[in-house]
C-alpha positions in Angstrom: 158.8 -60.2 -80.8 159.3 -60.5 -77.0 158.5 -56.9 -76.5 155.3 -57.2 -78.5 154.2 -60.2 -76.4 154.9 -58.2 -73.2 152.7 -55.3 -74.4 149.9 -57.7 -75.4 150.0 -59.5 -72.1 150.0 -56.3 -70.0 147.3 -54.6 -72.1 144.7 -57.3 -72.2 143.4 -56.5 -68.7 142.8 -52.9 -69.7 140.9 -54.1 -72.8 138.6 -56.2 -70.7 138.0 -53.5 -68.1 136.9 -50.9 -70.7 134.9 -53.6 -72.6 132.9 -54.4 -69.5 132.3 -50.7 -69.0 131.1 -50.2 -72.5 128.7 -53.1 -72.7 127.3 -52.4 -69.3 126.5 -48.8 -70.3 125.0 -49.8 -73.6 122.8 -52.5 -72.1 122.1 -50.7 -68.8 118.4 -50.4 -69.7 118.0 -54.2 -70.1 120.0 -54.9 -67.0 117.7 -52.6 -65.0 114.6 -54.2 -66.3 115.9 -57.7 -65.3 117.4 -56.9 -61.9 115.2 -54.1 -60.5 111.6 -54.1 -59.6 109.9 -51.0 -60.9 107.2 -50.1 -63.3 109.1 -47.0 -64.3 111.7 -47.6 -67.0 113.6 -44.4 -66.1 113.8 -45.5 -62.5 115.2 -48.9 -63.5 117.8 -47.3 -65.7 118.8 -44.9 -62.9 119.2 -47.7 -60.5 121.2 -49.7 -63.0 123.6 -46.8 -63.6 123.8 -46.2 -59.8 125.0 -49.8 -59.3 127.4 -49.3 -62.2 128.9 -46.3 -60.3 129.9 -48.7 -57.5 132.8 -49.7 -59.7 134.2 -46.2 -59.4 133.8 -46.2 -55.6 135.7 -49.5 -55.3 138.6 -48.4 -57.4 140.7 -46.8 -54.5 140.4 -50.0 -52.5 141.8 -52.0 -55.4 144.5 -49.4 -55.8 145.7 -49.9 -52.2 145.3 -53.7 -52.1 146.5 -54.8 -55.5 149.1 -52.0 -55.8 150.7 -53.2 -52.6 150.4 -56.8 -53.8 152.3 -55.9 -57.0 155.1 -54.1 -55.1 155.4 -56.9 -52.6 154.9 -60.0 -54.8 155.6 -59.0 -58.3 153.8 -57.5 -61.3 153.0 -60.8 -63.0 151.2 -62.3 -60.0 149.2 -59.1 -59.4 148.1 -58.9 -63.1 147.1 -62.6 -63.1 145.0 -62.0 -60.0 143.2 -59.0 -61.6 142.4 -61.1 -64.7 140.9 -63.9 -62.7 138.8 -61.5 -60.6 137.6 -59.7 -63.7 136.3 -63.0 -64.9 134.5 -63.7 -61.7 132.8 -60.3 -61.9 131.7 -60.8 -65.5 130.4 -64.3 -64.6 128.3 -62.9 -61.8 126.7 -60.4 -64.1 126.1 -62.9 -66.8 124.6 -65.5 -64.5 122.7 -63.1 -62.2 119.1 -64.5 -62.0 116.3 -61.9 -62.6 114.4 -60.2 -59.8 111.3 -62.2 -60.6 113.2 -65.4 -59.6 115.2 -64.5 -56.5 114.0 -61.0 -55.5 116.5 -58.6 -54.0 119.3 -61.1 -54.1 119.7 -60.4 -57.8 120.5 -56.7 -56.9 123.0 -57.9 -54.3 124.7 -60.2 -56.9 125.0 -57.2 -59.3 126.4 -55.0 -56.7 129.0 -57.5 -55.7 130.0 -58.0 -59.3 130.5 -54.2 -59.9 132.4 -53.8 -56.6 134.7 -56.7 -57.7 135.2 -55.2 -61.1 136.0 -51.8 -59.6 138.6 -53.4 -57.3 140.2 -55.1 -60.3 140.2 -51.9 -62.3 141.8 -50.0 -59.5 144.7 -52.4 -59.3 145.1 -53.1 -63.0 146.4 -49.7 -64.2 149.2 -49.4 -61.6 150.6 -52.9 -62.1 150.3 -52.8 -65.9 151.9 -49.3 -66.2 154.7 -50.2 -63.8 155.3 -53.5 -65.7 155.5 -51.8 -69.1 157.7 -49.0 -67.8 160.2 -51.4 -66.3 160.3 -54.0 -69.1 160.3 -51.8 -72.2 163.6 -50.5 -73.6 164.2 -46.9 -72.5 163.7 -45.5 -76.0 160.3 -47.3 -76.3 158.7 -46.6 -72.9 156.4 -44.0 -74.2 155.1 -46.2 -77.1 154.8 -49.2 -74.8 152.7 -47.3 -72.2 150.5 -45.8 -74.9 149.1 -49.3 -75.7 147.2 -49.2 -72.4 145.2 -46.2 -73.6 144.9 -47.5 -77.2 143.1 -50.6 -75.8 140.5 -48.3 -74.3 139.5 -47.3 -77.9 139.7 -50.9 -79.1 137.4 -52.0 -76.3 134.9 -49.2 -77.0 134.8 -50.3 -80.6 134.5 -53.9 -79.7 131.6 -53.2 -77.2 129.8 -51.0 -79.7 130.2 -53.6 -82.4 128.8 -56.4 -80.2 125.9 -54.1 -79.3 125.2 -53.3 -83.0 125.2 -57.0 -84.0 122.9 -58.1 -81.1 120.4 -55.2 -81.7 120.3 -56.2 -85.3 119.7 -60.0 -85.0 117.6 -60.0 -81.7 114.3 -58.5 -81.0 113.8 -56.1 -78.1 112.0 -58.8 -76.1 114.9 -61.3 -76.7 117.4 -58.7 -75.6 115.5 -58.1 -72.4 115.0 -61.8 -71.7 118.6 -63.1 -72.3 120.4 -61.2 -75.0 121.9 -58.6 -72.7 123.9 -61.4 -71.1 125.7 -62.4 -74.3 128.2 -59.5 -74.3 129.4 -60.5 -70.8 129.7 -64.1 -72.0 131.9 -62.9 -74.8 134.0 -60.9 -72.2 134.2 -64.0 -70.0 135.5 -66.0 -73.0 138.4 -63.6 -73.3 139.6 -64.2 -69.7 141.4 -67.5 -70.3 143.3 -65.9 -73.1 144.4 -63.1 -70.8 145.5 -65.4 -68.0 147.4 -67.5 -70.5 149.2 -64.5 -72.0 150.2 -63.2 -68.6 151.4 -66.5 -67.2 153.3 -67.6 -70.3 154.7 -64.4 -71.7 155.4 -62.2 -68.6 158.8 -62.9 -66.9 158.5 -63.9 -63.3 160.7 -61.0 -62.1 161.5 -60.6 -58.3 159.2 -58.3 -56.5 160.5 -54.8 -56.1 160.6 -55.1 -52.3 161.9 -58.7 -52.2 164.6 -59.1 -49.6 164.0 -55.6 -48.3 162.4 -55.0 -44.9 160.3 -52.0 -45.8 156.7 -50.9 -45.7 155.6 -49.8 -49.1 153.0 -47.3 -47.8 155.4 -45.9 -45.2 158.0 -45.3 -47.9 155.5 -44.0 -50.4 153.8 -41.5 -48.1 157.0 -40.7 -46.1 159.3 -39.9 -49.0 157.1 -39.3 -52.0 154.2 -37.2 -50.9 155.1 -34.5 -53.4 155.3 -37.0 -56.2 151.8 -38.3 -55.2 150.4 -34.8 -55.4 152.0 -34.2 -58.8 150.7 -37.5 -60.1 147.2 -36.8 -58.7 147.0 -33.4 -60.4 148.1 -34.9 -63.7 145.6 -37.8 -63.3 142.7 -35.4 -62.9 142.9 -34.5 -66.6 143.7 -38.1 -67.4 140.4 -39.1 -65.8 138.2 -36.1 -66.8 139.0 -35.9 -70.5 138.0 -39.5 -71.6 134.8 -39.6 -69.5 133.7 -36.1 -70.7 134.8 -36.0 -74.4 134.5 -39.7 -75.3 132.2 -41.6 -73.0 129.6 -38.9 -72.3 129.9 -37.1 -75.6 127.4 -39.2 -77.7 124.7 -38.7 -75.0 125.6 -35.0 -74.8 125.2 -34.5 -78.5 121.8 -36.2 -78.5 120.5 -34.1 -75.6 122.2 -30.7 -76.3 122.2 -30.6 -80.1 119.3 -33.0 -81.0 121.6 -35.4 -82.9 120.2 -38.8 -83.7 121.4 -41.8 -81.8 122.6 -43.4 -85.0 124.8 -40.3 -85.9 126.2 -40.1 -82.4 127.2 -43.7 -82.4 128.8 -43.5 -85.8 130.8 -40.5 -84.6 131.7 -42.5 -81.4 133.1 -45.3 -83.5 135.1 -42.9 -85.7 136.4 -41.1 -82.6 137.6 -44.2 -81.0 139.6 -45.2 -84.1 141.3 -41.8 -83.7 141.9 -42.6 -80.0 143.7 -45.8 -80.9 145.9 -44.2 -83.5 146.4 -41.0 -81.6 147.5 -42.8 -78.4 150.2 -44.8 -80.2 151.3 -41.7 -82.1 151.6 -39.7 -78.8 153.6 -42.5 -77.2 156.0 -42.6 -80.1 156.4 -38.8 -80.1 157.1 -38.8 -76.4 160.0 -41.2 -77.0 161.4 -38.7 -79.4 160.8 -35.3 -77.8 160.1 -36.1 -74.2 157.0 -36.9 -72.1 156.8 -33.5 -70.4 156.7 -31.6 -73.7 154.0 -33.8 -75.1 151.9 -33.7 -71.9 152.2 -29.9 -71.5 151.3 -29.2 -75.1 148.4 -31.6 -75.2 147.1 -30.4 -71.8 147.2 -26.8 -73.0 145.3 -27.9 -76.2 142.6 -29.6 -74.1 142.1 -26.5 -72.1 141.3 -24.4 -75.2 140.4 -26.4 -78.4 137.3 -28.5 -77.1 135.5 -25.2 -76.4 136.3 -23.9 -79.9 135.2 -27.1 -81.6 131.9 -27.5 -79.7 131.1 -23.8 -80.0 131.5 -24.0 -83.7 128.9 -26.7 -84.1 125.6 -25.5 -85.7 122.3 -26.0 -83.8 121.6 -29.3 -85.6 124.9 -30.7 -86.9 125.0 -33.3 -89.6 126.8 -36.6 -89.6 129.9 -35.2 -91.2 130.2 -32.4 -88.7 129.6 -34.9 -85.8 132.3 -37.3 -87.1 134.8 -34.4 -87.6 134.3 -32.9 -84.1 134.3 -36.2 -82.3 137.4 -37.4 -84.2 139.2 -34.1 -83.3 138.2 -34.4 -79.6 139.3 -38.0 -79.3 142.6 -37.2 -81.0 143.2 -34.4 -78.5 142.4 -36.7 -75.6 144.8 -39.4 -77.1 147.7 -37.0 -77.2 147.5 -36.6 -73.4 146.3 -40.0 -72.2 148.7 -41.8 -74.5 151.7 -40.3 -72.7 150.2 -40.0 -69.2 151.4 -43.6 -68.2 155.0 -42.8 -68.9 154.8 -39.4 -67.2 153.3 -40.6 -64.0 155.4 -43.8 -63.9 158.5 -41.7 -64.0 157.5 -40.0 -60.7 157.9 -43.1 -58.6 160.9 -45.5 -58.1 160.4 -49.2 -58.8 159.8 -50.3 -55.2 156.6 -48.1 -54.8 155.7 -47.5 -58.5 152.6 -49.7 -58.8 151.1 -48.4 -55.5 152.0 -44.8 -56.4 150.4 -44.9 -59.8 147.3 -46.8 -58.7 146.6 -44.6 -55.7 147.0 -41.3 -57.5 145.2 -42.3 -60.7 142.3 -44.0 -59.0 141.7 -41.2 -56.6 141.3 -38.8 -59.5 139.3 -41.4 -61.5 136.8 -41.9 -58.6 136.1 -38.2 -58.1 136.6 -36.6 -61.5 136.0 -39.5 -63.9 133.4 -41.9 -62.8 130.9 -39.3 -61.7 131.6 -36.9 -64.6 128.6 -38.0 -66.8 126.1 -37.6 -64.0 127.6 -34.2 -63.0 127.6 -32.9 -66.6 124.1 -34.1 -67.2 122.8 -32.1 -64.2 124.9 -29.1 -65.1 123.6 -29.0 -68.6 120.0 -29.5 -67.5 120.0 -26.9 -64.7 122.3 -24.3 -66.1 121.7 -24.9 -69.8 125.4 -25.1 -70.4 125.8 -26.6 -73.9 129.6 -26.4 -73.5 129.6 -28.1 -70.1 132.0 -31.0 -71.2 134.5 -28.6 -72.7 134.4 -26.3 -69.6 134.8 -29.3 -67.3 138.0 -30.5 -69.2 139.3 -26.9 -69.3 139.1 -26.7 -65.5 140.7 -30.2 -65.1 143.6 -29.0 -67.3 144.5 -26.3 -64.7 146.0 -28.5 -62.0 147.5 -30.8 -64.7 149.4 -27.8 -66.3 150.5 -26.6 -62.9 151.9 -30.1 -62.0 153.6 -30.4 -65.4 155.4 -27.1 -64.9 156.6 -28.4 -61.6 157.6 -31.7 -63.1 159.7 -30.2 -65.8 161.9 -28.6 -63.0 161.6 -31.3 -60.4 162.0 -34.5 -62.3 164.0 -33.1 -65.3 164.4 -34.5 -68.8 166.1 -37.7 -67.6 163.0 -38.8 -65.6 165.1 -39.3 -62.5 162.8 -39.6 -59.5 163.7 -37.6 -56.4 162.4 -38.2 -52.9 161.4 -35.2 -50.8 164.2 -33.6 -48.8 
């Protein structure tokens, strides 16, 4: 029971992070209409999504600041801080007055909210992954870390469910006037639960650097540069695969294959159910056969199978074909991302683990994740590449596979971290 409580407390922040991502993306049109002054709906949507991208830009800052805070002051304190700041960001979006009332200040409030949420997201993954890796029994570390990725699927389902209910019971005018704020109010209501879970269920362990006169960054970049490079290469695929094959895929199917919005969202829901189950399965398998074997096999599959699945789709696929392909793609992604937290955590010792994970993961996420949908949209429009998402993931798999080959030799099956000579 104690172990389950620890997993729940550590994973709740990741759930909130991806929930905010999902509902912002689903209601971006209404946010743009409320906050930006433009007669052109497409311009408002573009500006709304541009502000949304500020969250990705702010992630590295959160990785540095909150990763260092976790290594200096403890995992529980850092995770409690991220939960509070997430709530502040959600509240700013929910309460942001429309452009008609305060003018450009409404844009500034939205930008500040997204920057704050990006900082929280940047620090959350490193602290949560380090905490689960350190608190879980050795034979359950893979399964424990996989819950962080399973919550991504849960939050996507929750966000899509909220959007489905609101679009059913409210008119388009009501959604534009005030309805788009409701999802953020729901997310804000979850914050006290997260804070309670983290403060009551997480042990107040001494900070990794407590009583040691060391500089976390000096030790990290002085002794573990090679580990950072390996973690970064593995994180490229960790970032690219979900954004390309899960987040962007419904829009991709609508534009490239002429699939209806309803069919693409049904497939999205089914795929995220596979993401939840697949992530937990991957974590359990990693505990049995080893993280490096799981990561290597799933990275190789991601390099090849998505192209085969998307190439096999007919010009106008039906709902059944859509659900099958999206479920298969999400399962492939789950087999890699469900084990990635364990693999990357094993590259860093405890005193620099949160910073090492946060910096490497968020650097990859900023470049290869957050901007992937925009890049793939431009690539598909200009080069008519119907298989653009699959090709993108295949290229991302190359550095990941190279790093995994090196990790199998360098770290070894016991996951003992070695500093550079």
